[in-house]
OpenMM code with the backbone's topology and positions (N, CA, C; nanometers):
from openmm import Vec3, app, unit

residues = "MET GLU ARG GLY TYR ILE GLN ILE THR GLU GLU GLU ILE GLY LYS PRO ILE VAL GLU VAL LYS ILE VAL ASN GLY THR VAL TRP MET PHE LYS HIS GLU ILE ALA ARG LEU PHE ASP VAL TYR LEU GLN THR VAL GLY ASN ASN PHE ARG SER ILE PHE LYS SER GLY VAL LEU ARG GLU ASP ASP VAL THR MET GLU ARG LYS MET LYS ASN GLU LYS GLY GLN ASP ILE TYR VAL THR PHE TYR ASN LEU GLU ALA ILE ILE PHE LEU SER TYR ARG ILE ASP SER ARG TYR ALA LYS ALA PHE ARG GLU TRP VAL MET ASN ALA LEU CYS GLU TYR ASN LEU SER LEU ILE HIS ILE SER GLU PRO THR ARG LEU ARG ARG ILE SER".split()
positions = [
    Vec3(0.0858, -0.1176, 0.0018),
    Vec3(0.0017, -0.0005, 0.0007),
    Vec3(0.0904, 0.1265, 0.0009),
    Vec3(0.0678, 0.2064, -0.1009),
    Vec3(0.1433, 0.3347, -0.1049),
    Vec3(0.0655, 0.4347, -0.0181),
    Vec3(0.1361, 0.4979, 0.0820),
    Vec3(0.0672, 0.5812, 0.1801),
    Vec3(0.0828, 0.7282, 0.1591),
    Vec3(0.1751, 0.7654, 0.0691),
    Vec3(0.2068, 0.9092, 0.0585),
    Vec3(0.2930, 0.9487, 0.1727),
    Vec3(0.3242, 1.0776, 0.1836),
    Vec3(0.4064, 1.1220, 0.2959),
    Vec3(0.3905, 1.2700, 0.3230),
    Vec3(0.4285, 1.3047, 0.4362),
    Vec3(0.4449, 1.4494, 0.4728),
    Vec3(0.5863, 1.4640, 0.5340),
    Vec3(0.6685, 1.5589, 0.4846),
    Vec3(0.8000, 1.5786, 0.5368),
    Vec3(0.8117, 1.7251, 0.5639),
    Vec3(0.8733, 1.7559, 0.6783),
    Vec3(0.9063, 1.8980, 0.7099),
    Vec3(1.0541, 1.9044, 0.7328),
    Vec3(1.1209, 1.9841, 0.6552),
    Vec3(1.2658, 1.9976, 0.6644),
    Vec3(1.3000, 2.1439, 0.6885),
    Vec3(1.4190, 2.1686, 0.7386),
    Vec3(1.4663, 2.3017, 0.7667),
    Vec3(1.5343, 2.3623, 0.6456),
    Vec3(1.5028, 2.4848, 0.6191),
    Vec3(1.5756, 2.5556, 0.5134),
    Vec3(1.6833, 2.6394, 0.5899),
    Vec3(1.7850, 2.6878, 0.5199),
    Vec3(1.8934, 2.7624, 0.5812),
    Vec3(1.8449, 2.8828, 0.6671),
    Vec3(1.7436, 2.9489, 0.6228),
    Vec3(1.6966, 3.0695, 0.6902),
    Vec3(1.6296, 3.0286, 0.8257),
    Vec3(1.5981, 2.9003, 0.8461),
    Vec3(1.5350, 2.8588, 0.9697),
    Vec3(1.3840, 2.8402, 0.9591),
    Vec3(1.3317, 2.8593, 0.8310),
    Vec3(1.1891, 2.8429, 0.8121),
    Vec3(1.1640, 2.7015, 0.7597),
    Vec3(1.0769, 2.6254, 0.8268),
    Vec3(1.0447, 2.4890, 0.7880),
    Vec3(0.9866, 2.4814, 0.6462),
    Vec3(1.0251, 2.3851, 0.5690),
    Vec3(0.9683, 2.3564, 0.4333),
    Vec3(0.8832, 2.2297, 0.4430),
    Vec3(0.7560, 2.2370, 0.4009),
    Vec3(0.6688, 2.1250, 0.4085),
    Vec3(0.6534, 2.0649, 0.2662),
    Vec3(0.6688, 1.9339, 0.2617),
    Vec3(0.6520, 1.8665, 0.1301),
    Vec3(0.5542, 1.7536, 0.1594),
    Vec3(0.4486, 1.7448, 0.0735),
    Vec3(0.3458, 1.6473, 0.0864),
    Vec3(0.3252, 1.5721, -0.0415),
    Vec3(0.3166, 1.4378, -0.0324),
    Vec3(0.2782, 1.3553, -0.1495),
    Vec3(0.1485, 1.2869, -0.1129),
    Vec3(0.0449, 1.3264, -0.1841),
    Vec3(-0.0865, 1.2688, -0.1639),
    Vec3(-0.1116, 1.1592, -0.2623),
    Vec3(-0.1558, 1.0417, -0.2081),
    Vec3(-0.1820, 0.9263, -0.2947),
    Vec3(-0.3339, 0.8906, -0.2725),
    Vec3(-0.4020, 0.8812, -0.3913),
    Vec3(-0.5424, 0.8555, -0.3807),
    Vec3(-0.6268, 0.9524, -0.2864),
    Vec3(-0.5828, 1.0772, -0.2932),
    Vec3(-0.6562, 1.1783, -0.2228),
    Vec3(-0.6255, 1.1954, -0.0725),
    Vec3(-0.5280, 1.1217, -0.0245),
    Vec3(-0.4932, 1.1304, 0.1194),
    Vec3(-0.3449, 1.0881, 0.1455),
    Vec3(-0.3123, 1.0936, 0.2715),
    Vec3(-0.1811, 1.0467, 0.3213),
    Vec3(-0.2212, 0.9591, 0.4420),
    Vec3(-0.1480, 0.8528, 0.4661),
    Vec3(-0.1713, 0.7654, 0.5811),
    Vec3(-0.0429, 0.7535, 0.6621),
    Vec3(-0.0486, 0.7900, 0.7933),
    Vec3(0.0627, 0.7872, 0.8811),
    Vec3(0.0218, 0.7302, 1.0142),
    Vec3(0.1132, 0.6645, 1.0874),
    Vec3(0.0811, 0.6168, 1.2208),
    Vec3(0.1381, 0.7125, 1.3243),
    Vec3(0.0983, 0.6898, 1.4491),
    Vec3(0.1261, 0.7902, 1.5554),
    Vec3(0.2737, 0.8248, 1.5713),
    Vec3(0.3614, 0.7250, 1.5623),
    Vec3(0.5071, 0.7540, 1.5763),
    Vec3(0.5571, 0.8502, 1.4660),
    Vec3(0.5079, 0.8273, 1.3409),
    Vec3(0.5455, 0.9170, 1.2334),
    Vec3(0.4960, 1.0571, 1.2571),
    Vec3(0.3694, 1.0654, 1.3039),
    Vec3(0.3104, 1.1988, 1.3287),
    Vec3(0.3800, 1.2701, 1.4413),
    Vec3(0.4174, 1.1987, 1.5468),
    Vec3(0.4899, 1.2588, 1.6545),
    Vec3(0.6219, 1.3166, 1.6144),
    Vec3(0.6956, 1.2372, 1.5294),
    Vec3(0.8231, 1.2829, 1.4728),
    Vec3(0.8027, 1.4035, 1.3809),
    Vec3(0.6948, 1.3991, 1.3011),
    Vec3(0.6693, 1.5062, 1.2035),
    Vec3(0.6522, 1.6376, 1.2766),
    Vec3(0.5694, 1.6396, 1.3857),
    Vec3(0.5395, 1.7586, 1.4583),
    Vec3(0.6344, 1.7859, 1.5766),
    Vec3(0.7311, 1.6981, 1.5940),
    Vec3(0.8337, 1.7135, 1.6995),
    Vec3(0.7672, 1.7227, 1.8353),
    Vec3(0.6817, 1.6287, 1.8630),
    Vec3(0.6119, 1.6203, 1.9939),
    Vec3(0.6194, 1.4813, 2.0445),
    Vec3(0.5824, 1.4603, 2.1737),
    Vec3(0.5797, 1.3256, 2.2296),
    Vec3(0.4624, 1.2469, 2.1711),
    Vec3(0.4875, 1.1132, 2.1724),
    Vec3(0.3867, 1.0192, 2.1213),
    Vec3(0.2529, 1.0300, 2.2046),
    Vec3(0.2672, 1.0516, 2.3340),
    Vec3(0.1581, 1.0716, 2.4214),
    Vec3(0.0711, 1.1915, 2.3826),
    Vec3(0.1380, 1.2966, 2.3388),
    Vec3(0.0654, 1.4202, 2.2933),
    Vec3(-0.0236, 1.3858, 2.1729),
    Vec3(0.0287, 1.3111, 2.0817),
    Vec3(-0.0524, 1.2699, 1.9606),
    Vec3(-0.1665, 1.1817, 2.0081),
    Vec3(-0.1404, 1.0822, 2.0840),
    Vec3(-0.2502, 0.9924, 2.1328),
    Vec3(-0.3547, 1.0662, 2.2128),
    Vec3(-0.3177, 1.1500, 2.3067),
    Vec3(-0.4167, 1.2238, 2.3823),
    Vec3(-0.4985, 1.3163, 2.3000),
    Vec3(-0.4381, 1.3848, 2.2066),
    Vec3(-0.5158, 1.4751, 2.1205),
    Vec3(-0.6123, 1.3984, 2.0256),
    Vec3(-0.5697, 1.2878, 1.9739),
    Vec3(-0.6636, 1.2062, 1.8886),
    Vec3(-0.7771, 1.1551, 1.9720),
    Vec3(-0.7497, 1.1100, 2.0968),
    Vec3(-0.8623, 1.0632, 2.1848),
    Vec3(-0.9626, 1.1755, 2.2054),
    Vec3(-0.9100, 1.2964, 2.2268),
    Vec3(-0.9998, 1.4092, 2.2531),
    Vec3(-1.0807, 1.4470, 2.1303),
    Vec3(-1.0190, 1.4409, 2.0131),
    Vec3(-1.0879, 1.4727, 1.8832),
    Vec3(-1.2011, 1.3721, 1.8633),
    Vec3(-1.1757, 1.2420, 1.8880),
    Vec3(-1.2720, 1.1390, 1.8569),
    Vec3(-1.3785, 1.1437, 1.9657),
    Vec3(-1.3408, 1.1684, 2.0928),
    Vec3(-1.4420, 1.1769, 2.1994),
    Vec3(-1.5413, 1.2929, 2.1839),
    Vec3(-1.4892, 1.4052, 2.1297),
    Vec3(-1.5737, 1.5216, 2.1099),
    Vec3(-1.6684, 1.5070, 1.9914),
    Vec3(-1.6452, 1.4080, 1.9074),
    Vec3(-1.7297, 1.3869, 1.7890),
    Vec3(-1.6919, 1.4716, 1.6679),
    Vec3(-1.5879, 1.5493, 1.6828),
    Vec3(-1.5485, 1.6340, 1.5630),
    Vec3(-1.5172, 1.5444, 1.4446),
    Vec3(-1.4569, 1.4315, 1.4668),
    Vec3(-1.4219, 1.3332, 1.3641),
    Vec3(-1.4655, 1.1982, 1.4175),
    Vec3(-1.5113, 1.1154, 1.3238),
    Vec3(-1.5453, 0.9714, 1.3638),
    Vec3(-1.4134, 0.8898, 1.3339),
    Vec3(-1.3725, 0.8212, 1.4338),
    Vec3(-1.2493, 0.7398, 1.4276),
    Vec3(-1.2517, 0.6417, 1.3057),
    Vec3(-1.3642, 0.5724, 1.2859),
    Vec3(-1.3772, 0.4764, 1.1775),
    Vec3(-1.3600, 0.5444, 1.0391),
    Vec3(-1.3939, 0.6683, 1.0295),
    Vec3(-1.3851, 0.7395, 0.9030),
    Vec3(-1.2405, 0.7838, 0.8613),
    Vec3(-1.1545, 0.8017, 0.9631),
    Vec3(-1.0234, 0.8588, 0.9376),
    Vec3(-0.9092, 0.7667, 0.9744),
    Vec3(-0.9373, 0.6429, 1.0148),
    Vec3(-0.8310, 0.5524, 1.0490),
    Vec3(-0.8447, 0.4167, 0.9780),
    Vec3(-0.7409, 0.3446, 0.9693),
    Vec3(-0.7441, 0.2053, 0.9180),
    Vec3(-0.6341, 0.1267, 0.9921),
    Vec3(-0.6588, -0.0004, 1.0179),
    Vec3(-0.5685, -0.0853, 1.0806),
    Vec3(-0.5013, -0.1796, 0.9771),
    Vec3(-0.3707, -0.1943, 0.9906),
    Vec3(-0.2992, -0.2824, 0.9051),
    Vec3(-0.2084, -0.3770, 0.9851),
    Vec3(-0.1928, -0.4974, 0.9444),
    Vec3(-0.1024, -0.5919, 1.0077),
    Vec3(0.0345, -0.5714, 0.9455),
    Vec3(0.1349, -0.5530, 1.0375),
    Vec3(0.2743, -0.5305, 0.9920),
    Vec3(0.3601, -0.6216, 1.0745),
    Vec3(0.4886, -0.6269, 1.0428),
    Vec3(0.5885, -0.7040, 1.1138),
    Vec3(0.6740, -0.6067, 1.1921),
    Vec3(0.6959, -0.6354, 1.3230),
    Vec3(0.7872, -0.5459, 1.3987),
    Vec3(0.9296, -0.5894, 1.3781),
    Vec3(1.0224, -0.5215, 1.4405),
    Vec3(1.1679, -0.5543, 1.4179),
    Vec3(1.2083, -0.6988, 1.4552),
    Vec3(1.1296, -0.7650, 1.5333),
    Vec3(1.1508, -0.9005, 1.5714),
    Vec3(1.0812, -1.0047, 1.4795),
    Vec3(1.0114, -0.9512, 1.3816),
    Vec3(0.9422, -1.0364, 1.2871),
    Vec3(0.8023, -1.0796, 1.3323),
    Vec3(0.7557, -1.0266, 1.4432),
    Vec3(0.6273, -1.0604, 1.4950),
    Vec3(0.5157, -0.9775, 1.4289),
    Vec3(0.4001, -1.0342, 1.4075),
    Vec3(0.2810, -0.9583, 1.3543),
    Vec3(0.2307, -0.8663, 1.4576),
    Vec3(0.2098, -0.7412, 1.4180),
    Vec3(0.1463, -0.6436, 1.5037),
    Vec3(0.0437, -0.5639, 1.4214),
    Vec3(-0.0574, -0.5096, 1.4882),
    Vec3(-0.1589, -0.4308, 1.4219),
    Vec3(-0.1247, -0.2859, 1.4462),
    Vec3(-0.1223, -0.1997, 1.3395),
    Vec3(-0.0856, -0.0617, 1.3494),
    Vec3(-0.2069, 0.0216, 1.3000),
    Vec3(-0.2404, 0.1235, 1.3724),
    Vec3(-0.3484, 0.2184, 1.3269),
    Vec3(-0.2853, 0.3291, 1.2520),
    Vec3(-0.3367, 0.3515, 1.1313),
    Vec3(-0.2942, 0.4610, 1.0466),
    Vec3(-0.4056, 0.5637, 1.0473),
    Vec3(-0.3619, 0.6921, 1.0417),
    Vec3(-0.4468, 0.8108, 1.0438),
    Vec3(-0.4350, 0.8795, 0.9055),
    Vec3(-0.5515, 0.9242, 0.8500),
    Vec3(-0.5454, 0.9879, 0.7176),
    Vec3(-0.5202, 1.1339, 0.7282),
    Vec3(-0.5075, 1.1992, 0.6117),
    Vec3(-0.4725, 1.3440, 0.6022),
    Vec3(-0.5716, 1.4300, 0.6800),
    Vec3(-0.7013, 1.4004, 0.6739),
    Vec3(-0.8014, 1.4758, 0.7433),
    Vec3(-0.7767, 1.4745, 0.8956),
    Vec3(-0.7445, 1.3574, 0.9508),
    Vec3(-0.7132, 1.3484, 1.0945),
    Vec3(-0.5883, 1.4262, 1.1281),
    Vec3(-0.4859, 1.4136, 1.0402),
    Vec3(-0.3572, 1.4869, 1.0640),
    Vec3(-0.3803, 1.6371, 1.0669),
    Vec3(-0.4631, 1.6834, 0.9707),
    Vec3(-0.4965, 1.8318, 0.9692),
    Vec3(-0.5608, 1.8726, 1.1022),
    Vec3(-0.6633, 1.7960, 1.1412),
    Vec3(-0.7321, 1.8330, 1.2688),
    Vec3(-0.6372, 1.8339, 1.3820),
    Vec3(-0.5531, 1.7322, 1.3855),
    Vec3(-0.4543, 1.7222, 1.4944),
    Vec3(-0.3555, 1.8381, 1.4991),
    Vec3(-0.3165, 1.8869, 1.3798),
    Vec3(-0.2173, 1.9901, 1.3761),
    Vec3(-0.2716, 2.1217, 1.4376),
    Vec3(-0.4053, 2.1418, 1.4375),
    Vec3(-0.4613, 2.2590, 1.4988),
    Vec3(-0.4746, 2.2483, 1.6552),
    Vec3(-0.4398, 2.1304, 1.7056),
    Vec3(-0.4452, 2.1150, 1.8522),
    Vec3(-0.3023, 2.1079, 1.9114),
    Vec3(-0.2016, 2.1086, 1.8250),
    Vec3(-0.0638, 2.0962, 1.8732),
    Vec3(0.0072, 2.2247, 1.8497),
    Vec3(0.0862, 2.2698, 1.9531),
    Vec3(0.1541, 2.3914, 1.9494),
    Vec3(0.3043, 2.3623, 1.9325),
    Vec3(0.3473, 2.3407, 1.8080),
    Vec3(0.4923, 2.3253, 1.7776),
    Vec3(0.5156, 2.3989, 1.6509),
    Vec3(0.6394, 2.4370, 1.6247),
    Vec3(0.6692, 2.5093, 1.5003),
    Vec3(0.6461, 2.4288, 1.3816),
    Vec3(0.6596, 2.2976, 1.3916),
    Vec3(0.6351, 2.2098, 1.2722),
    Vec3(0.4837, 2.1965, 1.2430),
    Vec3(0.4048, 2.1856, 1.3513),
    Vec3(0.2604, 2.1809, 1.3325),
    Vec3(0.2124, 2.3148, 1.2710),
    Vec3(0.2666, 2.4235, 1.3125),
    Vec3(0.2380, 2.5537, 1.2598),
    Vec3(0.2688, 2.5613, 1.1116),
    Vec3(0.3926, 2.5157, 1.0795),
    Vec3(0.4354, 2.5115, 0.9309),
    Vec3(0.3412, 2.4258, 0.8534),
    Vec3(0.2904, 2.3125, 0.9080),
    Vec3(0.1956, 2.2296, 0.8334),
    Vec3(0.0653, 2.2950, 0.8158),
    Vec3(0.0169, 2.3691, 0.9266),
    Vec3(-0.1105, 2.4427, 0.9098),
    Vec3(-0.0961, 2.5458, 0.8028),
    Vec3(0.0165, 2.6160, 0.7946),
    Vec3(0.0348, 2.7177, 0.6915),
    Vec3(0.0325, 2.6527, 0.5514),
    Vec3(0.0923, 2.5316, 0.5389),
    Vec3(0.0901, 2.4603, 0.4106),
    Vec3(-0.0539, 2.4299, 0.3735),
    Vec3(-0.1308, 2.3832, 0.4734),
    Vec3(-0.2757, 2.3489, 0.4478),
    Vec3(-0.3486, 2.4710, 0.3933),
    Vec3(-0.3325, 2.5817, 0.4602),
    Vec3(-0.4067, 2.7011, 0.4217),
    Vec3(-0.3576, 2.7498, 0.2835),
    Vec3(-0.2298, 2.7398, 0.2521),
    Vec3(-0.1786, 2.7842, 0.1217),
    Vec3(-0.2369, 2.6873, 0.0133),
    Vec3(-0.2359, 2.5570, 0.0439),
    Vec3(-0.2911, 2.4599, -0.0547),
    Vec3(-0.4380, 2.4840, -0.0823),
    Vec3(-0.5168, 2.5193, 0.0230),
    Vec3(-0.6595, 2.5475, 0.0026),
    Vec3(-0.6819, 2.6754, -0.0793),
    Vec3(-0.5942, 2.7778, -0.0517),
    Vec3(-0.6042, 2.9025, -0.1278),
    Vec3(-0.5750, 2.8757, -0.2738),
    Vec3(-0.4678, 2.8056, -0.2993),
    Vec3(-0.4289, 2.7716, -0.4374),
    Vec3(-0.5376, 2.6966, -0.5078),
    Vec3(-0.5919, 2.5978, -0.4375),
    Vec3(-0.7086, 2.5149, -0.4937),
    Vec3(-0.8233, 2.6036, -0.5242),
    Vec3(-0.8660, 2.6923, -0.4331),
    Vec3(-0.9774, 2.7798, -0.4593),
    Vec3(-0.9522, 2.8742, -0.5769),
    Vec3(-0.8282, 2.9263, -0.5878),
    Vec3(-0.7969, 3.0142, -0.7007),
    Vec3(-0.8046, 2.9396, -0.8327),
    Vec3(-0.7650, 2.8135, -0.8359),
    Vec3(-0.7713, 2.7305, -0.9537),
    Vec3(-0.9152, 2.7100, -0.9944),
    Vec3(-1.0007, 2.6916, -0.8950),
    Vec3(-1.1452, 2.6738, -0.9208),
    Vec3(-1.2118, 2.8013, -0.9785),
    Vec3(-1.1667, 2.9128, -0.9213),
    Vec3(-1.2188, 3.0398, -0.9718),
    Vec3(-1.1766, 3.0598, -1.1190),
    Vec3(-1.0516, 3.0363, -1.1506),
    Vec3(-1.0035, 3.0534, -1.2879),
    Vec3(-1.0720, 2.9564, -1.3855),
    Vec3(-1.0993, 2.8379, -1.3424),
    Vec3(-1.1675, 2.7384, -1.4288),
    Vec3(-1.3105, 2.7778, -1.4494),
    Vec3(-1.3837, 2.8238, -1.3405),
    Vec3(-1.5218, 2.8366, -1.3569),
    Vec3(-1.5677, 2.9783, -1.4019),
    Vec3(-1.4740, 3.0773, -1.4022),
    Vec3(-1.5128, 3.2132, -1.4414),
    Vec3(-1.5598, 3.2147, -1.5902),
    Vec3(-1.4866, 3.1639, -1.6870),
    Vec3(-1.5319, 3.1682, -1.8229),
    Vec3(-1.6718, 3.1057, -1.8412),
    Vec3(-1.7010, 2.9940, -1.7709),
    Vec3(-1.8288, 2.9234, -1.7760),
    Vec3(-1.9369, 3.0219, -1.7328),
    Vec3(-1.9156, 3.0912, -1.6220),
    Vec3(-2.0121, 3.1861, -1.5748),
    Vec3(-2.0383, 3.2973, -1.6709),
    Vec3(-1.9299, 3.3475, -1.7287),
    Vec3(-1.9414, 3.4606, -1.8192),
    Vec3(-2.0212, 3.4181, -1.9450),
    Vec3(-2.0008, 3.2981, -1.9940),
    Vec3(-2.0770, 3.2514, -2.1111),
    Vec3(-2.2245, 3.2391, -2.0776),
    Vec3(-2.2553, 3.1959, -1.9603),
    Vec3(-2.3968, 3.1815, -1.9232),
    Vec3(-2.4630, 3.3154, -1.9184),
    Vec3(-2.3966, 3.4128, -1.8664),
    Vec3(-2.4573, 3.5488, -1.8466),
    Vec3(-2.4841, 3.6140, -1.9820),
    Vec3(-2.3884, 3.6094, -2.0772),
    Vec3(-2.3987, 3.6721, -2.2027),
    Vec3(-2.4807, 3.6049, -2.3052),
] * unit.nanometer
topology = app.Topology()
chain = topology.addChain("A")
for resn in residues:
    res = topology.addResidue(resn, chain)
    for name in ("N", "CA", "C"):
        topology.addAtom(name, app.Element.getBySymbol(name[0]), res)
């Protein structure tokens, strides 16, 4: 299964650079990867996801999937993966410079997407009016 990825790296100026590869409309990451991504403790990720699901803001079944994987000892383990929607929600609950950089990337991506929709749909609207 190709999961896509989110990477945040440092530029020389000290401003984080966010790179995202979306596969089939989302990205799938597990808690350890998300904790490393946002530079927070694993417990912070788990506590915030529990709070998000308990509040009903997101339904856990809609934004997670379990996969069987092998650990370093070769034993089968089940790992919960979280999709891009869950990661976006989580980023707004975490106060780290990497979570902030990711939120900025999300907002920029939405603005670019909206601008592309406006440019695509404007000629259609103009033809209908005239």
